[in-house]
N, C-alpha and C positions, 0 to 999 in steps of 0.2 A: 779861565772857565772853571778850574776846578776848586778853586776858593770860594766863587759864590753856589756851586755845589756843597760845598762844606757848610757855609752860611747858612742856606738854606735848610741843610739836613740838621743844623743846630738848632734852628728856629722850630723845627718841627719834634724837636724831642725836649725842648725845654717846659719846665714845668710853671703852667701860669698860676700863683699862687693867687691871685684876685678869685679865679674862680672857684679854687680849692675852698677859699674863705667864705665865698658864696653860699656855697653847697652847704659846707658844715652849718654855717649860720641858720640856715633854712631848715635843716635837719633840728639841729636845735629849737628852735621855734615851733617846730610841729611837736617835737617830744614836750616843750613845756606845756603847750597848749593841750596836748593829751592829760598831761598830769594835772593841770588846771581844773580841767572838766571833771575827771576822777576825784579829784575833792571836792567840786560844787555836786556831784551826784552822790557821795559820801554822807556829806553834810545835810544834804537834802533827805536822805533817808534816816539819820540820826533824827533831825527835825521832826519827821513824819514820826517817827516812835516815839521822840517824847510828847507828840501831840495825842496820841493814843491814849499814852500813859497817863497823860493829865486828864483826858476823857474819861476813862476809866475812875479815877479817883474822884472825878465831879459826880459821876454816877454814885459812887458807892457813898460819897455824903449825902447827895440828896435821900438816898434809902433811908438813910440813918435820921434823917430829919422829919 
């Protein structure tokens, strides 16, 4: 009886490595998605600024002609 209780207690306190790996991989995936969308957002803002700069250059050239 005591042996069974010890085995059950050891099972309760053992580390489940698969669950830990799954949790870490999910957290890393969410972080990677956040970084990815951050870079997409900044690149869209840079492209928008370049578009406005080119539009201003076109207007300056049209005024000169």
